[in-house]
PDB file with SEQRES, HELIX, SHEET and CRYST1 records, atoms N, CA, C and O in Angstrom:
SEQRES   1 A   79  MET ARG THR SER LYS LYS ALA ARG SER LEU GLY ARG LYS          
SEQRES   2 A   79  SER SER HIS ARG LYS ALA LEU LEU CYS ASN LEU ALA VAL          
SEQRES   3 A   79  SER ILE LEU THR ASN GLY ARG VAL ARG THR THR GLU ALA          
SEQRES   4 A   79  LYS ALA LYS GLU CYS GLY PHE SER ARG SER HIS TYR TYR          
SEQRES   5 A   79  LEU GLY LYS ARG GLY ASP VAL HIS ALA ARG ARG LEU ALA          
SEQRES   6 A   79  ALA ARG GLN VAL ARG SER ARG THR ASN ARG GLU GLU SER          
SEQRES   7 A   79  PHE                                                          
HELIX    1 AA1 SER A   14  ASN A   31  1                                  18    
HELIX    2 AA2 GLU A   38  GLU A   43  1                                   6    
HELIX    3 AA3 PHE A   46  ARG A   56  1                                  11    
HELIX    4 AA4 VAL A   59  GLN A   68  1                                  10    
HELIX    5 AA5 ARG A   72  GLU A   77  1                                   6    
CRYST1    1.000    1.000    1.000  90.00  90.00  90.00 P 1           1          
ATOM      1  N   MET A   1     -24.508   6.110  23.469  1.00  0.00           N  
ATOM      2  CA  MET A   1     -24.932   5.855  22.121  1.00  0.00           C  
ATOM      3  C   MET A   1     -23.768   5.228  21.341  1.00  0.00           C  
ATOM      4  O   MET A   1     -22.637   5.712  21.389  1.00  0.00           O  
ATOM      5  N   ARG A   2     -24.070   4.159  20.635  1.00  0.00           N  
ATOM      6  CA  ARG A   2     -23.033   3.487  19.860  1.00  0.00           C  
ATOM      7  C   ARG A   2     -22.784   4.234  18.566  1.00  0.00           C  
ATOM      8  O   ARG A   2     -23.716   4.716  17.921  1.00  0.00           O  
ATOM      9  N   THR A   3     -21.539   4.323  18.201  1.00  0.00           N  
ATOM     10  CA  THR A   3     -21.197   4.949  16.932  1.00  0.00           C  
ATOM     11  C   THR A   3     -20.484   3.942  16.057  1.00  0.00           C  
ATOM     12  O   THR A   3     -19.919   2.966  16.553  1.00  0.00           O  
ATOM     13  N   SER A   4     -20.509   4.173  14.778  1.00  0.00           N  
ATOM     14  CA  SER A   4     -19.873   3.232  13.868  1.00  0.00           C  
ATOM     15  C   SER A   4     -18.362   3.443  13.858  1.00  0.00           C  
ATOM     16  O   SER A   4     -17.866   4.536  14.131  1.00  0.00           O  
ATOM     17  N   LYS A   5     -17.657   2.381  13.540  1.00  0.00           N  
ATOM     18  CA  LYS A   5     -16.207   2.469  13.462  1.00  0.00           C  
ATOM     19  C   LYS A   5     -15.812   3.119  12.156  1.00  0.00           C  
ATOM     20  O   LYS A   5     -16.513   2.991  11.152  1.00  0.00           O  
ATOM     21  N   LYS A   6     -14.696   3.812  12.168  1.00  0.00           N  
ATOM     22  CA  LYS A   6     -14.276   4.562  10.995  1.00  0.00           C  
ATOM     23  C   LYS A   6     -13.701   3.658   9.912  1.00  0.00           C  
ATOM     24  O   LYS A   6     -13.975   3.864   8.729  1.00  0.00           O  
ATOM     25  N   ALA A   7     -12.915   2.667  10.292  1.00  0.00           N  
ATOM     26  CA  ALA A   7     -12.241   1.821   9.315  1.00  0.00           C  
ATOM     27  C   ALA A   7     -12.649   0.362   9.492  1.00  0.00           C  
ATOM     28  O   ALA A   7     -13.107  -0.045  10.560  1.00  0.00           O  
ATOM     29  N   ARG A   8     -12.476  -0.404   8.442  1.00  0.00           N  
ATOM     30  CA  ARG A   8     -12.724  -1.839   8.519  1.00  0.00           C  
ATOM     31  C   ARG A   8     -11.575  -2.499   9.271  1.00  0.00           C  
ATOM     32  O   ARG A   8     -10.427  -2.068   9.164  1.00  0.00           O  
ATOM     33  N   SER A   9     -11.884  -3.541  10.026  1.00  0.00           N  
ATOM     34  CA  SER A   9     -10.826  -4.213  10.769  1.00  0.00           C  
ATOM     35  C   SER A   9     -10.132  -5.275   9.929  1.00  0.00           C  
ATOM     36  O   SER A   9      -8.986  -5.624  10.213  1.00  0.00           O  
ATOM     37  N   LEU A  10     -10.792  -5.794   8.910  1.00  0.00           N  
ATOM     38  CA  LEU A  10     -10.249  -6.817   8.017  1.00  0.00           C  
ATOM     39  C   LEU A  10      -9.804  -8.069   8.759  1.00  0.00           C  
ATOM     40  O   LEU A  10      -9.004  -8.847   8.239  1.00  0.00           O  
ATOM     41  N   GLY A  11     -10.312  -8.269   9.962  1.00  0.00           N  
ATOM     42  CA  GLY A  11      -9.981  -9.458  10.735  1.00  0.00           C  
ATOM     43  C   GLY A  11      -8.564  -9.470  11.264  1.00  0.00           C  
ATOM     44  O   GLY A  11      -8.011 -10.540  11.517  1.00  0.00           O  
ATOM     45  N   ARG A  12      -7.966  -8.310  11.436  1.00  0.00           N  
ATOM     46  CA  ARG A  12      -6.581  -8.216  11.880  1.00  0.00           C  
ATOM     47  C   ARG A  12      -6.461  -7.201  13.007  1.00  0.00           C  
ATOM     48  O   ARG A  12      -7.341  -6.363  13.206  1.00  0.00           O  
ATOM     49  N   LYS A  13      -5.353  -7.293  13.741  1.00  0.00           N  
ATOM     50  CA  LYS A  13      -5.061  -6.275  14.741  1.00  0.00           C  
ATOM     51  C   LYS A  13      -4.574  -5.022  14.034  1.00  0.00           C  
ATOM     52  O   LYS A  13      -4.254  -5.058  12.846  1.00  0.00           O  
ATOM     53  N   SER A  14      -4.519  -3.925  14.758  1.00  0.00           N  
ATOM     54  CA  SER A  14      -4.232  -2.635  14.121  1.00  0.00           C  
ATOM     55  C   SER A  14      -2.847  -2.583  13.498  1.00  0.00           C  
ATOM     56  O   SER A  14      -2.684  -2.024  12.413  1.00  0.00           O  
ATOM     57  N   SER A  15      -1.844  -3.155  14.160  1.00  0.00           N  
ATOM     58  CA  SER A  15      -0.498  -3.119  13.601  1.00  0.00           C  
ATOM     59  C   SER A  15      -0.389  -3.985  12.349  1.00  0.00           C  
ATOM     60  O   SER A  15       0.278  -3.610  11.385  1.00  0.00           O  
ATOM     61  N   HIS A  16      -1.048  -5.149  12.368  1.00  0.00           N  
ATOM     62  CA  HIS A  16      -1.038  -6.030  11.194  1.00  0.00           C  
ATOM     63  C   HIS A  16      -1.795  -5.387  10.030  1.00  0.00           C  
ATOM     64  O   HIS A  16      -1.381  -5.498   8.876  1.00  0.00           O  
ATOM     65  N   ARG A  17      -2.889  -4.726  10.336  1.00  0.00           N  
ATOM     66  CA  ARG A  17      -3.683  -4.062   9.302  1.00  0.00           C  
ATOM     67  C   ARG A  17      -2.910  -2.906   8.673  1.00  0.00           C  
ATOM     68  O   ARG A  17      -2.964  -2.707   7.459  1.00  0.00           O  
ATOM     69  N   LYS A  18      -2.195  -2.149   9.494  1.00  0.00           N  
ATOM     70  CA  LYS A  18      -1.404  -1.031   8.982  1.00  0.00           C  
ATOM     71  C   LYS A  18      -0.281  -1.526   8.071  1.00  0.00           C  
ATOM     72  O   LYS A  18      -0.018  -0.933   7.024  1.00  0.00           O  
ATOM     73  N   ALA A  19       0.379  -2.613   8.473  1.00  0.00           N  
ATOM     74  CA  ALA A  19       1.440  -3.191   7.646  1.00  0.00           C  
ATOM     75  C   ALA A  19       0.877  -3.743   6.346  1.00  0.00           C  
ATOM     76  O   ALA A  19       1.497  -3.595   5.293  1.00  0.00           O  
ATOM     77  N   LEU A  20      -0.281  -4.373   6.404  1.00  0.00           N  
ATOM     78  CA  LEU A  20      -0.906  -4.922   5.206  1.00  0.00           C  
ATOM     79  C   LEU A  20      -1.235  -3.825   4.207  1.00  0.00           C  
ATOM     80  O   LEU A  20      -0.986  -3.980   3.011  1.00  0.00           O  
ATOM     81  N   LEU A  21      -1.783  -2.732   4.678  1.00  0.00           N  
ATOM     82  CA  LEU A  21      -2.156  -1.640   3.786  1.00  0.00           C  
ATOM     83  C   LEU A  21      -0.930  -0.929   3.233  1.00  0.00           C  
ATOM     84  O   LEU A  21      -0.949  -0.470   2.091  1.00  0.00           O  
ATOM     85  N   CYS A  22       0.138  -0.830   4.023  1.00  0.00           N  
ATOM     86  CA  CYS A  22       1.383  -0.242   3.509  1.00  0.00           C  
ATOM     87  C   CYS A  22       1.991  -1.129   2.444  1.00  0.00           C  
ATOM     88  O   CYS A  22       2.460  -0.631   1.421  1.00  0.00           O  
ATOM     89  N   ASN A  23       1.992  -2.436   2.662  1.00  0.00           N  
ATOM     90  CA  ASN A  23       2.522  -3.360   1.664  1.00  0.00           C  
ATOM     91  C   ASN A  23       1.671  -3.355   0.399  1.00  0.00           C  
ATOM     92  O   ASN A  23       2.196  -3.490  -0.706  1.00  0.00           O  
ATOM     93  N   LEU A  24       0.381  -3.201   0.557  1.00  0.00           N  
ATOM     94  CA  LEU A  24      -0.507  -3.115  -0.598  1.00  0.00           C  
ATOM     95  C   LEU A  24      -0.219  -1.859  -1.407  1.00  0.00           C  
ATOM     96  O   LEU A  24      -0.231  -1.890  -2.638  1.00  0.00           O  
ATOM     97  N   ALA A  25       0.040  -0.762  -0.721  1.00  0.00           N  
ATOM     98  CA  ALA A  25       0.371   0.484  -1.416  1.00  0.00           C  
ATOM     99  C   ALA A  25       1.701   0.373  -2.143  1.00  0.00           C  
ATOM    100  O   ALA A  25       1.843   0.892  -3.250  1.00  0.00           O  
ATOM    101  N   VAL A  26       2.686  -0.300  -1.536  1.00  0.00           N  
ATOM    102  CA  VAL A  26       3.979  -0.497  -2.186  1.00  0.00           C  
ATOM    103  C   VAL A  26       3.796  -1.327  -3.454  1.00  0.00           C  
ATOM    104  O   VAL A  26       4.397  -1.027  -4.486  1.00  0.00           O  
ATOM    105  N   SER A  27       2.969  -2.366  -3.379  1.00  0.00           N  
ATOM    106  CA  SER A  27       2.730  -3.200  -4.551  1.00  0.00           C  
ATOM    107  C   SER A  27       2.049  -2.414  -5.656  1.00  0.00           C  
ATOM    108  O   SER A  27       2.361  -2.594  -6.833  1.00  0.00           O  
ATOM    109  N   ILE A  28       1.128  -1.548  -5.286  1.00  0.00           N  
ATOM    110  CA  ILE A  28       0.448  -0.724  -6.295  1.00  0.00           C  
ATOM    111  C   ILE A  28       1.440   0.237  -6.942  1.00  0.00           C  
ATOM    112  O   ILE A  28       1.417   0.428  -8.158  1.00  0.00           O  
ATOM    113  N   LEU A  29       2.307   0.839  -6.139  1.00  0.00           N  
ATOM    114  CA  LEU A  29       3.261   1.804  -6.680  1.00  0.00           C  
ATOM    115  C   LEU A  29       4.318   1.144  -7.554  1.00  0.00           C  
ATOM    116  O   LEU A  29       4.735   1.725  -8.555  1.00  0.00           O  
ATOM    117  N   THR A  30       4.760  -0.059  -7.196  1.00  0.00           N  
ATOM    118  CA  THR A  30       5.817  -0.701  -7.967  1.00  0.00           C  
ATOM    119  C   THR A  30       5.285  -1.419  -9.201  1.00  0.00           C  
ATOM    120  O   THR A  30       5.911  -1.370 -10.260  1.00  0.00           O  
ATOM    121  N   ASN A  31       4.139  -2.083  -9.079  1.00  0.00           N  
ATOM    122  CA  ASN A  31       3.625  -2.903 -10.175  1.00  0.00           C  
ATOM    123  C   ASN A  31       2.519  -2.238 -10.975  1.00  0.00           C  
ATOM    124  O   ASN A  31       2.228  -2.659 -12.095  1.00  0.00           O  
ATOM    125  N   GLY A  32       1.906  -1.216 -10.426  1.00  0.00           N  
ATOM    126  CA  GLY A  32       0.827  -0.539 -11.136  1.00  0.00           C  
ATOM    127  C   GLY A  32      -0.542  -1.127 -10.881  1.00  0.00           C  
ATOM    128  O   GLY A  32      -1.544  -0.422 -11.000  1.00  0.00           O  
ATOM    129  N   ARG A  33      -0.611  -2.385 -10.537  1.00  0.00           N  
ATOM    130  CA  ARG A  33      -1.880  -3.029 -10.200  1.00  0.00           C  
ATOM    131  C   ARG A  33      -1.613  -4.151  -9.220  1.00  0.00           C  
ATOM    132  O   ARG A  33      -0.473  -4.580  -9.036  1.00  0.00           O  
ATOM    133  N   VAL A  34      -2.685  -4.622  -8.590  1.00  0.00           N  
ATOM    134  CA  VAL A  34      -2.550  -5.669  -7.592  1.00  0.00           C  
ATOM    135  C   VAL A  34      -3.862  -6.445  -7.532  1.00  0.00           C  
ATOM    136  O   VAL A  34      -4.934  -5.863  -7.703  1.00  0.00           O  
ATOM    137  N   ARG A  35      -3.788  -7.753  -7.290  1.00  0.00           N  
ATOM    138  CA  ARG A  35      -4.990  -8.562  -7.103  1.00  0.00           C  
ATOM    139  C   ARG A  35      -5.271  -8.680  -5.621  1.00  0.00           C  
ATOM    140  O   ARG A  35      -4.437  -9.176  -4.864  1.00  0.00           O  
ATOM    141  N   THR A  36      -6.434  -8.229  -5.205  1.00  0.00           N  
ATOM    142  CA  THR A  36      -6.784  -8.264  -3.791  1.00  0.00           C  
ATOM    143  C   THR A  36      -8.301  -8.314  -3.672  1.00  0.00           C  
ATOM    144  O   THR A  36      -9.016  -8.294  -4.674  1.00  0.00           O  
ATOM    145  N   THR A  37      -8.777  -8.378  -2.448  1.00  0.00           N  
ATOM    146  CA  THR A  37     -10.214  -8.391  -2.230  1.00  0.00           C  
ATOM    147  C   THR A  37     -10.763  -6.968  -2.334  1.00  0.00           C  
ATOM    148  O   THR A  37     -10.018  -5.990  -2.280  1.00  0.00           O  
ATOM    149  N   GLU A  38     -12.053  -6.882  -2.481  1.00  0.00           N  
ATOM    150  CA  GLU A  38     -12.693  -5.578  -2.625  1.00  0.00           C  
ATOM    151  C   GLU A  38     -12.591  -4.752  -1.340  1.00  0.00           C  
ATOM    152  O   GLU A  38     -12.410  -3.536  -1.395  1.00  0.00           O  
ATOM    153  N   ALA A  39     -12.708  -5.415  -0.185  1.00  0.00           N  
ATOM    154  CA  ALA A  39     -12.636  -4.700   1.090  1.00  0.00           C  
ATOM    155  C   ALA A  39     -11.251  -4.100   1.314  1.00  0.00           C  
ATOM    156  O   ALA A  39     -11.127  -2.967   1.778  1.00  0.00           O  
ATOM    157  N   LYS A  40     -10.207  -4.866   0.981  1.00  0.00           N  
ATOM    158  CA  LYS A  40      -8.845  -4.344   1.143  1.00  0.00           C  
ATOM    159  C   LYS A  40      -8.587  -3.198   0.180  1.00  0.00           C  
ATOM    160  O   LYS A  40      -7.923  -2.224   0.535  1.00  0.00           O  
ATOM    161  N   ALA A  41      -9.102  -3.307  -1.029  1.00  0.00           N  
ATOM    162  CA  ALA A  41      -8.911  -2.242  -2.013  1.00  0.00           C  
ATOM    163  C   ALA A  41      -9.616  -0.962  -1.576  1.00  0.00           C  
ATOM    164  O   ALA A  41      -9.098   0.134  -1.789  1.00  0.00           O  
ATOM    165  N   LYS A  42     -10.782  -1.094  -0.973  1.00  0.00           N  
ATOM    166  CA  LYS A  42     -11.493   0.090  -0.492  1.00  0.00           C  
ATOM    167  C   LYS A  42     -10.781   0.741   0.680  1.00  0.00           C  
ATOM    168  O   LYS A  42     -10.809   1.963   0.828  1.00  0.00           O  
ATOM    169  N   GLU A  43     -10.140  -0.074   1.517  1.00  0.00           N  
ATOM    170  CA  GLU A  43      -9.421   0.477   2.654  1.00  0.00           C  
ATOM    171  C   GLU A  43      -8.114   1.135   2.248  1.00  0.00           C  
ATOM    172  O   GLU A  43      -7.626   2.019   2.950  1.00  0.00           O  
ATOM    173  N   CYS A  44      -7.549   0.725   1.144  1.00  0.00           N  
ATOM    174  CA  CYS A  44      -6.261   1.265   0.709  1.00  0.00           C  
ATOM    175  C   CYS A  44      -6.488   2.577  -0.045  1.00  0.00           C  
ATOM    176  O   CYS A  44      -6.028   2.728  -1.177  1.00  0.00           O  
ATOM    177  N   GLY A  45      -7.175   3.501   0.562  1.00  0.00           N  
ATOM    178  CA  GLY A  45      -7.467   4.779  -0.064  1.00  0.00           C  
ATOM    179  C   GLY A  45      -6.299   5.739  -0.033  1.00  0.00           C  
ATOM    180  O   GLY A  45      -6.279   6.711  -0.788  1.00  0.00           O  
ATOM    181  N   PHE A  46      -5.317   5.485   0.833  1.00  0.00           N  
ATOM    182  CA  PHE A  46      -4.199   6.424   0.889  1.00  0.00           C  
ATOM    183  C   PHE A  46      -3.267   6.265  -0.299  1.00  0.00           C  
ATOM    184  O   PHE A  46      -2.407   7.120  -0.512  1.00  0.00           O  
ATOM    185  N   SER A  47      -3.408   5.194  -1.084  1.00  0.00           N  
ATOM    186  CA  SER A  47      -2.602   5.106  -2.302  1.00  0.00           C  
ATOM    187  C   SER A  47      -3.069   6.150  -3.309  1.00  0.00           C  
ATOM    188  O   SER A  47      -2.290   6.589  -4.155  1.00  0.00           O  
ATOM    189  N   ARG A  48      -4.325   6.545  -3.224  1.00  0.00           N  
ATOM    190  CA  ARG A  48      -4.824   7.632  -4.076  1.00  0.00           C  
ATOM    191  C   ARG A  48      -4.149   8.943  -3.700  1.00  0.00           C  
ATOM    192  O   ARG A  48      -3.823   9.747  -4.573  1.00  0.00           O  
ATOM    193  N   SER A  49      -3.938   9.163  -2.405  1.00  0.00           N  
ATOM    194  CA  SER A  49      -3.250  10.384  -2.003  1.00  0.00           C  
ATOM    195  C   SER A  49      -1.784  10.350  -2.435  1.00  0.00           C  
ATOM    196  O   SER A  49      -1.203  11.391  -2.743  1.00  0.00           O  
ATOM    197  N   HIS A  50      -1.181   9.149  -2.459  1.00  0.00           N  
ATOM    198  CA  HIS A  50       0.187   9.027  -2.972  1.00  0.00           C  
ATOM    199  C   HIS A  50       0.236   9.377  -4.454  1.00  0.00           C  
ATOM    200  O   HIS A  50       1.204   9.972  -4.928  1.00  0.00           O  
ATOM    201  N   TYR A  51      -0.801   9.009  -5.171  1.00  0.00           N  
ATOM    202  CA  TYR A  51      -0.860   9.339  -6.593  1.00  0.00           C  
ATOM    203  C   TYR A  51      -0.821  10.854  -6.784  1.00  0.00           C  
ATOM    204  O   TYR A  51      -0.085  11.359  -7.632  1.00  0.00           O  
ATOM    205  N   TYR A  52      -1.606  11.566  -6.002  1.00  0.00           N  
ATOM    206  CA  TYR A  52      -1.640  13.027  -6.139  1.00  0.00           C  
ATOM    207  C   TYR A  52      -0.350  13.677  -5.640  1.00  0.00           C  
ATOM    208  O   TYR A  52       0.061  14.720  -6.150  1.00  0.00           O  
ATOM    209  N   LEU A  53       0.288  13.061  -4.643  1.00  0.00           N  
ATOM    210  CA  LEU A  53       1.584  13.581  -4.211  1.00  0.00           C  
ATOM    211  C   LEU A  53       2.626  13.394  -5.311  1.00  0.00           C  
ATOM    212  O   LEU A  53       3.450  14.277  -5.549  1.00  0.00           O  
ATOM    213  N   GLY A  54       2.587  12.259  -5.968  1.00  0.00           N  
ATOM    214  CA  GLY A  54       3.514  12.019  -7.063  1.00  0.00           C  
ATOM    215  C   GLY A  54       3.257  12.923  -8.247  1.00  0.00           C  
ATOM    216  O   GLY A  54       4.175  13.269  -8.990  1.00  0.00           O  
ATOM    217  N   LYS A  55       2.012  13.301  -8.417  1.00  0.00           N  
ATOM    218  CA  LYS A  55       1.658  14.193  -9.513  1.00  0.00           C  
ATOM    219  C   LYS A  55       2.224  15.592  -9.274  1.00  0.00           C  
ATOM    220  O   LYS A  55       2.560  16.304 -10.220  1.00  0.00           O  
ATOM    221  N   ARG A  56       2.328  15.979  -7.994  1.00  0.00           N  
ATOM    222  CA  ARG A  56       2.942  17.279  -7.685  1.00  0.00           C  
ATOM    223  C   ARG A  56       4.401  17.299  -8.100  1.00  0.00           C  
ATOM    224  O   ARG A  56       4.866  18.253  -8.723  1.00  0.00           O  
ATOM    225  N   GLY A  57       5.121  16.238  -7.750  1.00  0.00           N  
ATOM    226  CA  GLY A  57       6.469  16.049  -8.254  1.00  0.00           C  
ATOM    227  C   GLY A  57       7.583  16.769  -7.524  1.00  0.00           C  
ATOM    228  O   GLY A  57       8.747  16.570  -7.871  1.00  0.00           O  
ATOM    229  N   ASP A  58       7.293  17.590  -6.536  1.00  0.00           N  
ATOM    230  CA  ASP A  58       8.391  18.273  -5.851  1.00  0.00           C  
ATOM    231  C   ASP A  58       8.993  17.363  -4.781  1.00  0.00           C  
ATOM    232  O   ASP A  58       8.444  16.304  -4.477  1.00  0.00           O  
ATOM    233  N   VAL A  59      10.100  17.773  -4.225  1.00  0.00           N  
ATOM    234  CA  VAL A  59      10.844  16.953  -3.272  1.00  0.00           C  
ATOM    235  C   VAL A  59      10.047  16.738  -1.990  1.00  0.00           C  
ATOM    236  O   VAL A  59      10.080  15.651  -1.414  1.00  0.00           O  
ATOM    237  N   HIS A  60       9.343  17.752  -1.546  1.00  0.00           N  
ATOM    238  CA  HIS A  60       8.571  17.623  -0.312  1.00  0.00           C  
ATOM    239  C   HIS A  60       7.463  16.584  -0.470  1.00  0.00           C  
ATOM    240  O   HIS A  60       7.206  15.809   0.451  1.00  0.00           O  
ATOM    241  N   ALA A  61       6.817  16.564  -1.613  1.00  0.00           N  
ATOM    242  CA  ALA A  61       5.755  15.582  -1.854  1.00  0.00           C  
ATOM    243  C   ALA A  61       6.329  14.171  -1.883  1.00  0.00           C  
ATOM    244  O   ALA A  61       5.706  13.243  -1.366  1.00  0.00           O  
ATOM    245  N   ARG A  62       7.509  13.994  -2.479  1.00  0.00           N  
ATOM    246  CA  ARG A  62       8.140  12.674  -2.519  1.00  0.00           C  
ATOM    247  C   ARG A  62       8.527  12.216  -1.123  1.00  0.00           C  
ATOM    248  O   ARG A  62       8.420  11.032  -0.805  1.00  0.00           O  
ATOM    249  N   ARG A  63       8.975  13.143  -0.291  1.00  0.00           N  
ATOM    250  CA  ARG A  63       9.344  12.757   1.077  1.00  0.00           C  
ATOM    251  C   ARG A  63       8.116  12.411   1.905  1.00  0.00           C  
ATOM    252  O   ARG A  63       8.177  11.514   2.746  1.00  0.00           O  
ATOM    253  N   LEU A  64       7.001  13.104   1.685  1.00  0.00           N  
ATOM    254  CA  LEU A  64       5.768  12.760   2.391  1.00  0.00           C  
ATOM    255  C   LEU A  64       5.286  11.368   2.004  1.00  0.00           C  
ATOM    256  O   LEU A  64       4.840  10.603   2.859  1.00  0.00           O  
ATOM    257  N   ALA A  65       5.374  11.041   0.724  1.00  0.00           N  
ATOM    258  CA  ALA A  65       4.961   9.716   0.265  1.00  0.00           C  
ATOM    259  C   ALA A  65       5.898   8.635   0.802  1.00  0.00           C  
ATOM    260  O   ALA A  65       5.443   7.562   1.198  1.00  0.00           O  
ATOM    261  N   ALA A  66       7.193   8.909   0.816  1.00  0.00           N  
ATOM    262  CA  ALA A  66       8.164   7.921   1.295  1.00  0.00           C  
ATOM    263  C   ALA A  66       8.043   7.687   2.790  1.00  0.00           C  
ATOM    264  O   ALA A  66       8.450   6.635   3.282  1.00  0.00           O  
ATOM    265  N   ARG A  67       7.495   8.642   3.516  1.00  0.00           N  
ATOM    266  CA  ARG A  67       7.322   8.483   4.958  1.00  0.00           C  
ATOM    267  C   ARG A  67       6.321   7.379   5.265  1.00  0.00           C  
ATOM    268  O   ARG A  67       6.488   6.639   6.235  1.00  0.00           O  
ATOM    269  N   GLN A  68       5.282   7.265   4.442  1.00  0.00           N  
ATOM    270  CA  GLN A  68       4.255   6.267   4.696  1.00  0.00           C  
ATOM    271  C   GLN A  68       4.575   4.919   4.063  1.00  0.00           C  
ATOM    272  O   GLN A  68       4.140   3.883   4.566  1.00  0.00           O  
ATOM    273  N   VAL A  69       5.324   4.917   2.973  1.00  0.00           N  
ATOM    274  CA  VAL A  69       5.653   3.672   2.298  1.00  0.00           C  
ATOM    275  C   VAL A  69       6.884   3.078   2.951  1.00  0.00           C  
ATOM    276  O   VAL A  69       7.909   3.748   3.072  1.00  0.00           O  
ATOM    277  N   ARG A  70       6.793   1.829   3.372  1.00  0.00           N  
ATOM    278  CA  ARG A  70       7.871   1.214   4.141  1.00  0.00           C  
ATOM    279  C   ARG A  70       8.712   0.271   3.291  1.00  0.00           C  
ATOM    280  O   ARG A  70       8.937  -0.877   3.674  1.00  0.00           O  
ATOM    281  N   SER A  71       9.165   0.736   2.169  1.00  0.00           N  
ATOM    282  CA  SER A  71      10.023  -0.083   1.331  1.00  0.00           C  
ATOM    283  C   SER A  71      11.314   0.682   1.078  1.00  0.00           C  
ATOM    284  O   SER A  71      11.286   1.797   0.556  1.00  0.00           O  
ATOM    285  N   ARG A  72      12.429   0.097   1.439  1.00  0.00           N  
ATOM    286  CA  ARG A  72      13.704   0.789   1.319  1.00  0.00           C  
ATOM    287  C   ARG A  72      14.026   1.092  -0.140  1.00  0.00           C  
ATOM    288  O   ARG A  72      14.552   2.164  -0.439  1.00  0.00           O  
ATOM    289  N   THR A  73      13.725   0.183  -1.044  1.00  0.00           N  
ATOM    290  CA  THR A  73      14.041   0.420  -2.457  1.00  0.00           C  
ATOM    291  C   THR A  73      13.218   1.574  -3.005  1.00  0.00           C  
ATOM    292  O   THR A  73      13.728   2.362  -3.802  1.00  0.00           O  
ATOM    293  N   ASN A  74      11.969   1.694  -2.604  1.00  0.00           N  
ATOM    294  CA  ASN A  74      11.149   2.813  -3.081  1.00  0.00           C  
ATOM    295  C   ASN A  74      11.626   4.128  -2.505  1.00  0.00           C  
ATOM    296  O   ASN A  74      11.566   5.159  -3.175  1.00  0.00           O  
ATOM    297  N   ARG A  75      12.107   4.103  -1.252  1.00  0.00           N  
ATOM    298  CA  ARG A  75      12.597   5.331  -0.642  1.00  0.00           C  
ATOM    299  C   ARG A  75      13.858   5.817  -1.349  1.00  0.00           C  
ATOM    300  O   ARG A  75      14.019   7.016  -1.575  1.00  0.00           O  
ATOM    301  N   GLU A  76      14.750   4.895  -1.697  1.00  0.00           N  
ATOM    302  CA  GLU A  76      15.998   5.288  -2.337  1.00  0.00           C  
ATOM    303  C   GLU A  76      15.777   5.748  -3.767  1.00  0.00           C  
ATOM    304  O   GLU A  76      16.480   6.642  -4.238  1.00  0.00           O  
ATOM    305  N   GLU A  77      14.806   5.152  -4.478  1.00  0.00           N  
ATOM    306  CA  GLU A  77      14.547   5.530  -5.854  1.00  0.00           C  
ATOM    307  C   GLU A  77      13.845   6.884  -5.953  1.00  0.00           C  
ATOM    308  O   GLU A  77      13.945   7.560  -6.977  1.00  0.00           O  
ATOM    309  N   SER A  78      13.143   7.278  -4.908  1.00  0.00           N  
ATOM    310  CA  SER A  78      12.344   8.499  -5.013  1.00  0.00           C  
ATOM    311  C   SER A  78      13.164   9.762  -4.917  1.00  0.00           C  
ATOM    312  O   SER A  78      12.669  10.831  -5.272  1.00  0.00           O  
ATOM    313  N   PHE A  79      14.421   9.684  -4.444  1.00  0.00           N  
ATOM    314  CA  PHE A  79      15.218  10.906  -4.299  1.00  0.00           C  
ATOM    315  C   PHE A  79      16.254  11.027  -5.332  1.00  0.00           C  
ATOM    316  O   PHE A  79      17.005  12.003  -5.342  1.00  0.00           O  
TER     317      PHE A  79                                                      
END                                                                             
């Protein structure tokens, strides 16, 4: 029996898609907003979890968020 796929492929390989979504999250965190397509915005749901981690504000939450965000400047500013 065929089952549906969990995530959209966005026409990219998995490594390219993961990098795209991480870069999109970095742009959202640094600039506050970003212009993108609706499909990419729907897939970038983990930026919402970063929002709630930032709302907690403790060191462990900042380290969890920095683990997924691949920007050196954001990692250094968060500590």
